N, C-alpha and C positions, 0 to 999 in steps of 0.2 A: 939800738938796731931793731928793725921790724922783725916780728916773728915770721911773717909771710910777705913776700914782695913779688908783684908782677911787673915786668918791664916790657912795654910795647908789645903785648901779647896779641897774636893773630891766630885764628883758627878757621880753617876752610873745610867745607864738606863738598862732596861731589855727588850730583844726582845719579841715580841708577839708570841703566839703559844706554842705548846708542845716542851719540851726540850729547852726552851728559855735560851739564854746565857746572862750573865751580861756584859754590855758594859761600859767601863771606859771612860767617857767623859772628866773629869777633874781629874788630878792625883797629888794632893798635891801642889796647887798653893797658893802662898802668895804674896800679893801686898798691897800697900797703896796709897791713893790719899789725898793730903792735901787740905785745904780750898783754893779755887781759883785756884787750880792746874788742868792741863789737862795732863792725862797720856794716852799714846797710847798702845793698845794691838793689835798685828799684827800676822797673821799666815794664812795658807791656809785653805780652807773649810774643816770642820770636825775636826779641831784641838782643839775645845772646847771653843773658845773665846766667842761665842754667849751664850753658856751655862753659862759661868761666869756672863755675863750681866743679864741673866734671874734669876740666883741665887741671885744676889744683889737685884733684884726687888721683891724677894719672890715668883717667879713663878715656881721654881723647888726646891725640897728639897735637902739638903746636905746628903751625906753618912757619911761624917766626916768633921772636921774642924769647923771654926767659922767665922762669918761675923759680924763686929762691925761698928756701925754708931754713931759717936760722943762718942766713948768709951763704948757704950751699945751694948750688943749682940742682934742681931735681927734675926738670921737665925732660931731660934727655936720658934719664935712667932707664935701664931695661926693667921688665916686669919683676925679675928676681931681685934686682937691686932696689926697686921701689918698695918691695913687700915689707921690709922692717919699718918703713915710715908709716904704714897704715895704722899702727898703734897710736901714733901722734895725731894723724889726720883722719878724723872721723866725719860722718855725715848723718843728717836727718832729712829724709826726703818727704815729698808731699803726701803720698798715699800710704798710710801705715798698713793697710791690708796687703799691699804689694811687697812690703818690706819684711813681713814675718811669714815663715814657713807654716802653712795651715796644718802640717802634720806634727808640729812641735808645740809643746806647752810653752807658756810664757817663761817659765824657769829655764827651759832648755834653750830658747831663743836668746835670752839675755846672757846666759852663761857661755854661749857658743864662741864668742870672740876669744875668751880665755883659753879655749882648747887650741886656738891657733897661735896666740901671742905668748901664752905661758903653759905649754903642754906638760911641764913637769909638776905642776901643782895638783894636789889630790882633788878628787871629786867633791869631797865635803867642803873644801875651801872655795871651790868654784861656786858651789851652791850658796855658801854664806855671803860671798861677794855679790852674787846676783840678787839675793834677798835684800842686801844692804842698798843696792842701786834702785831696786823697786821701791823700797821705803823712801829713798831720797826723792823720788819723783811722785810720791803720794799714792802708791799702789800697795794695798794690804797683802800680806803673805798668803792670805786665803785665795788670792787670785793666781798664785804662781802655777798651780796645776791645771789651769784652764787653757783652752785652745783659742786662737784668734776669733773664730766665729762666735764665741761665747762672751765677747767683750764689746764695749761700745767703741766708737771712733776715738773719743778722747782718751779712753784707757789704753787703746792700742798705740796712740801716738806717744803717750807717756812711756809705754814699754819700749818703743823705738828709741826714745831719748835715753832710757836706762841702759839699753844695749850699747848705744854710742858712748856712754860714760864708763862702762864697766872696766875697760882697759886703761882708764885714767889718761885720756888724750890731752893734748895741749891746744888743739885747734879743731873746731867743728864748723863744717859747712851746713847751714840750715837752708834748704831750698824749698820755699813755699811750705813750711811745716804746719801751717794752720789753715791753709786755703780750703782744705777738704772738710773742715769741721764747722759745726754750728757756731753762731756768734758767741753765745755764753761760754762754750767750750774753748773757743779761740782765746778769750780773755784769760781763762785758767792756764792754758798751755803757755801763753806769752809770759804770764807772771812766773810760771815755773822756769822758763828759759832764762828770764832775768835773774831770778834768785840763784840758779845754778851757776850762771856766769860770774856773779859777784862772789859766791862762796868759793868757787874753784879757780877764779882768775883765768878763765878760759879765753883764748882768742877766738873770735867768731865772725864769720862772714854770713850775714843774714840776707837772703835773696827773696824778693817778693814783687808782685805787681801792684801791691797795695801800699801806697805811700803812708797812709795813716798807721798801718801796722809797723812799717819800718821805722817811722819817726818815733813810735812809742819806745822802741828798744835801743835804737842806735844813736849815739851822740854825733856820729859823722856819717854822711850820706853821699852816695854816688848815683846819679841818674843816667840811665842808658837809653839810647835810641838807635836802632838799626846797627848794632855792633859797636857803637862808640859811646864813650862817656861824654855827655853834653853839659853836665854841671856837677860840681862836687863842693863839699864844704861842711861846716858845722850845721847840725840839725836846725838850730834856731834861725840861722841865716837863710837856709833854703826854704823853711816853712814861712817865715815872716817876710822875706825879701827875695823871692825867686827872680833870677835874672834871665833865665832861659824860657822861651815860650812853651816848651814841652813840660818843664817843671811846673809852670803855671797851669797847664792843662791837667796834669796829674792832681794838683791841689784842688782844682775846680771839680774834679770827679769824685772827691771825698763826699760821702753822704752828709747832708745837712740836717742837724737836729732842730735848729730854730725854725719855727713855723713861718715867720715873716720872711726869713732869708730863703726858705724853700720856695715860697711864692715868687720872690724876685728871681730866683734861679730858673723856675719854670717859665717865667715870662721871657727871660733872656734866651732860653732854648729855642724859642720861636723865631729869633732873629736869624738872618742868613749867616751861614758859616762859610769859610773859605773852601773852595772845591779842592778835594784831594787829588793830587796829580802824582804821576810816577816821578820818583826822585831822579835828578840828573846825576850821572856818575861823576861829574866834575863839581857839582855844587853841594849845598847843605842838604842832608838827607831829610830834614824836616821842612824844607821850603814848600813842598806841595800842600801842606796843611797849616802853615804858619800865617797868622793874621797880620804879622809885621814884616812880611817878606819884602826884600828889595831886589832889584835886578842883579845886584852883585851876588846875592845868596844863591842864585840859580847857576852860577858859573864858577864860584870859588868856595871851596869847603872851609869853614872856619876851624881854627885849631883851638885847643883848650888852653886858655890864657888865665893867669892868676889875676884876681882883682883884690878888693879890700876884704878884711875880716876872714882870711883863709879860704875864700871862695874862688873857684876856677870855673870859667864858662866858655863854651864853644859856640859863640854867637857874635856875628858882626856888629850887632846893635846893643850888646850887653852894657856898654859904658853909658848908654843913654838912660839906663834905668838903675841908678845907684840906690834908689829906695825900693827897688823891686817892681816887677810888673803887677799892676792892680788886678784883682780877681775879675772874672766876667761880670759878676754882680756882687755888690757889697755884702759881706757876711757869708759868702758862699763856702769858705773854707772851714771845715770842722776839725782842724788839727790844732792842738795847743802847742805853741813853740817852746 
């Protein structure tokens, strides 16, 4: 049984002001995360991936669908009924500066969840467990008395991870946890998250706009575009043989290290691209910028259908590319499968 399961989840927002429109943020997403499994959710800004993370944590209501934790439906719980679940369901968000109270020391911030989840334990035990989690994420005890403004971005994000772990959760939503960090620090934090997951057997939903980052950590990936999952499957399949044009676009956007490949990619960038058009409410949301669009794509929305090797794709032409869509230019992809 999956630790977490989403079934046909839909989330709508409504614009403020008179004549407000309904905005569809998530449009029928289903996914599951098994115990000890890390699943990657990738897509550009505004595709709905952060909304999914917030819905799992009970921070936004569903318009339709179900969210199950350990086989129990949790999306319809009241705030009071959901509160005991917060120990199991923790989060690591993008900006560590916004996640830590500037008036609290590192020690106080990391120990704070224990005041809520285990109010009966003594102050000394809270302190010892906070120190233990700080050490687990590579922060020395000498930093425990410092305030957020006295620490680097990487140190702050490690502290946020320590706070998420201090109550021994079973599932963590990581929403763009490294995008605000410098590249060398990103690598350090990713290695930390990987080690923590393996040691603790945590279930984890890792959300990012960067396919290279997600592919490093996650054996299974889901690609989102405008509120829908357009491709899902094992990492190796999506990286080596992407069947959806949007997955191919994400792969082509990964920075290229090889000098010759970079030159070919620069030359290909000068070639005309499809004109971006407003998506038809009836057709494929990606049709306006897809280089492989058919008339059918503009009037009929594709559904997510299973193909070979555990891959599912929402594209009318996916069966035409059993070996995957080729890159825009040979050697353009910088991800190892």
